C-alpha positions in Angstrom: 97.2 106.1 111.5 95.4 103.4 109.5 95.4 105.6 106.4 99.0 106.5 106.7 100.1 102.9 107.5 98.4 101.8 104.3 99.7 104.6 102.2 103.3 104.2 103.3 103.1 100.4 103.5 103.9 100.1 107.2 102.5 96.7 108.2 103.5 96.8 111.9 101.8 100.2 112.3 98.8 99.0 110.4 98.5 96.0 112.7 98.7 98.2 115.8 96.1 100.5 114.4 93.7 97.7 113.5 94.0 96.2 117.0 93.5 99.5 118.7 90.4 100.4 116.5 89.0 96.9 116.9 88.7 97.4 120.7 86.2 100.2 120.2 83.8 98.5 117.7 80.2 98.9 118.7 76.8 99.1 117.0 77.1 102.8 116.4 80.5 102.8 114.6 80.9 99.3 113.1 79.6 100.3 109.6 82.0 103.3 109.3 84.9 101.2 110.6 84.0 98.5 108.2 84.0 101.0 105.3 87.4 102.3 106.4 88.8 98.8 106.8 87.8 98.1 103.2 89.2 101.3 101.9 92.5 100.9 103.6 92.8 97.1 103.0 92.8 96.4 106.8 91.8 92.7 106.6 92.0 91.9 110.3 89.8 94.9 111.1 87.5 94.1 108.3 87.0 90.6 109.6 86.4 91.9 113.1 83.7 94.2 111.8 82.0 91.4 109.9 82.2 89.2 113.0 80.6 92.0 115.1 77.9 92.6 112.5 77.1 88.9 112.3 76.9 88.5 116.1 74.9 91.7 116.6 72.8 91.8 113.5 69.6 92.8 115.2 71.1 95.9 116.8 73.4 96.9 113.9 70.7 96.5 111.3 68.5 99.1 113.1 71.1 101.8 112.7 70.6 104.4 109.9 74.1 103.8 108.8 73.4 100.2 108.0 71.0 100.9 105.2 
């Protein structure tokens, strides 16, 4: 949904998608969500990922995906 909302310029759908995805951020998926948020220009989600990484750096930095 995030990709489609970006492609078809649907800001309301993008917001709903970002808020939904944001609820599931954890140390296992934060890097891939961050990458997707950058790709699809999802600024709220991007900020949420950066906030999560900052507050959980020790756990996140141990993941293979972080490297």
